[in-house]
Structures are given as structure tokens and as C-alpha cells.
C-alpha angles and dihedrals in degrees: 000000000000128000122025136181119273089240107111092218091063105035091121130042089255116076123193105216094207089059094056121099110259097218107046135045119260113223124216136184127188123187110169119215124242095269092051091047091050092052091046091049089055092047092052096042095248125146090220140354100206099175135011133173133161120186138159141099142280110229125201113236113188125304110348096339123117138185122207114204120179148143124242119203125181143156112212136181121206135159119273111254090227108033102017089231114143114271120198116209128185114214123197113165136156116240123207129177127171120204116196128191092220125024112216111251117233116246114265112269094008128118115235119198117196117214114245094240096048108128097180117123138158112285109259122213088240128025111215102212092188089056092049089048093049093048093049091048093049090052092049097051112107111249096214111020116192130204114232109281094010112141136166115246119231110247133183127200119194133156116254112282095016125112117240116252111258118231091241090060091060092059107077095183092056088066091049091050090052090049090050091050091050091049091050090050090052091056 
């Protein structure tokens, strides 16, 4: 990793929570060098990771709880899902994690469903900022990037002598709707 904040508690990409001041936020800034970006691009299946920065602060929240708030910025290149041409994407996303000293236990016999965007987890001894950055980046990468103007062509495949299946035939509820309409007309 390259540049870091001047704050001694966050000089590396691993921050020991117990060493942070309990009254003020601790700022951090990661900006990986070219070699690190190249390795990360390979790990994430990218053609290129041109730029990457992750900065923010870890805020104390009560006794033993912490909130990480940051901004992730990256410029990535990956192959188009249709043409395989290189597609450059700019990523700018907020990153939030909440670390709590004690996770609330679910009531006995009850089902607890966690919301998808819940970023609360047990407070680790050490927060690995590079790991948080990598996770946030992997979640922000487009699954199916498309080059400008790239489109899938409609294709049909039928055996010789057979009629192609019409789109309406692939929609089973359309037939039921037509039947319902006919039954309503009969009444």
C-alpha cells in the first residue's frame, strides 16, 4: 500500500481498535501503488485497475463500538459481456461498516432476518482497511459491463421443419389471462 494518513493509529492498513482514541474520529487514507493494484485486478478478474483510493474515518460510538465511514473511488477496465471490448468504469461509492462490542442475541425460538444492507458485525481486534476496501470494490464492480452500443442479437434455434416458439408461448400466465377474459365474456 502507498500513502497513509499522518495519524499514527492508522499508518498501516491494519488498525487496532483498542489503540484508537475513544473521543475523536481517526482518519485513514489508502492509495495502493501500481503493483498492488495489478495484483488486486487479477484477484478480482479485472483487465486493469487504473486508480484506487479509499479514505474516511473510524468514529467511536459508545463503549467499544465503532463506525467506519469512507469513500471508495476506482477506475476499472473489464471486458464487455457482449463484445469482449475493454469497458472503462468509474466507481465512486460510500462505504460504511459498524463494529459492535456485543452483538444482540436473537430471542430463543424466534427467526431473525438480517437486512441485506446491514453492515454491522462484531468488533474485531484489528480492522484490516485493505480488506474492507477490497470487499467494497468487489461489490461495486458491474457484473455484466457493456461497451457503448453493444447489444445481444435475437436468435432462434429450431430443428428443420419445426416452427419457432413464439414469445407468447413462453409466457404461461398470458394463456391463463386469455382464458379468464373468455370466461368473463361468456358471463
